[in-house]
C-alpha positions, 0 to 999 in steps of 0.5 A: 466530488468524490468522498474521502477514503481511509485504508489502514495497513497492520504491520505484520512483524511482532504481532500474532496471527490472532491479532492480525486476524481479530484486528482485520474483522474490526477494521471491516466491520468498521467500515474502512475502505481498504486493507493492507499488509506489508510484503516483506519476510525481514521485519524492517523494523528494529530487529530484522529477526523478530517474528512477521507473518507473510503477506500473501498468505495473510491477505488470502486469509483474511479475504476468507475472514471479511465481508466488504473491505477490498484487500492488498499488499502495501505493496507487493515486492516485484523482486520476489516473484514471477509477474506471471505468477503474481498475475495468477495469485492476485486473480485468485485472490479476487475470486476468494474475495468476491472481486476484492482484490487490489494488486499492490506492487513496488520495486523492492528496497529492502537488501538484508532479506534479499541476500538472506533469502537468496533473492537477486536484489539486482545491479541498483534501483535503476535496474528494479525499477526496469524490471517493476515496469516490464512486470506491471505491464504484463500483468495488467496484459494478462489481467485483461485478458491478453497474450503475453510474449516478452521482448527480445532483451528483457528481464522476464521470458513469457511466451505466448502466456495467457491466464485463466480464469481472469479476474471477477472485476473488468479491470483488476486494480493496480497500486503502485507504491513510490514518490520516484520522479522519472521512473516510477511516476511514469509507470505509474502513469502507464499502468496503475490504477492508484498511487500511494505516495509519501510526504508533507502536502506541499511534496505530494502536491509538487509530485502530483504534477510530475505525474501529470505530466508523465499522463501526458505524455503517455496518452493517459488520463490523470484521473483515472488514477487515485492519490492516496498517501502514507500516514502513521496516526496516534489519536489521543485526547492529547498530543502527550497522551500519543506520543506515550502511546507511539513509544510504547509501540515502538518499544514493542517493535524494538524501534528507537524513537528517532527512527521511527519518527519523520517529517510528515508521520507519524502525526500525534493528538485529537481527531481534530488535530488529524482531521486538519492534517487529512484535510491538507492533503485533500488540498493537495488532491489526495482523497484517500489516506492508508494510515499503518498501524503497528503491533500491538494493533491500537484499537482506540486510534482506529475506532475514533479515526473511523467513528470521530475522524471520518466524519470531520473529513468526509465534509466538503470544502464551502 
């Protein structure tokens, strides 16, 4: 079986650029497989007017400052940009990084930032997911060297569009985040290489069954899609210490604690506690964890996750 992989999302709100850069380089040194940040232009936890750095610019700078970790957005807001331009940006990032780019895509959900920046938010989530499906289909074709002309009545209007150069990677990996059963998971089945889900192990196990059915319907081998789970961890020797640390982080991010805790995340406690939860997800078919890290970017959690937890989950079941 494949090894268990772990990636890190550094929240790009509140933290300074120096902190974002230093921790990205630390994540690279610690041997994490992937490094991500958000694609938001307003803070999404607490006061939306907190400082936040722009995602594409950040990952491009990271690509120059790291050596081996794969880099992407968790996930790109499809509403923000023309997908032809996104194909060019992702391809350029692939060249800058030496073939380490991952294109994260999602339908977008934060209405406030769209209103503030004057970006079309559409009539509702259903329409935005239709736009996402059309967009990702075009990006998949463009980054594979195909010529794209949009069908009549679509949201986009490409005419004989091609891009050069093509990505370094033969197939540029596309990550799609979301749990939507009808549209999101079907788009993943059609085009994605990676799926990022959230929820408790039994919940995502059931969603995985929905994805498998979509794959069967569209003629896709479901084994081609990497399953990843979105988690938040605080690692300390006791749950009490970990909870106190989370409270400190949320105070910095101006977020009430009762709004920052969900049933599946964060998980507080010792390396053994964290490993136990990861093994539950591995048993559910998810062999990649992508762990979000708020400012002030807790180095103890990053180090212990890499050095103490990872060996515990790397072991294959007996």
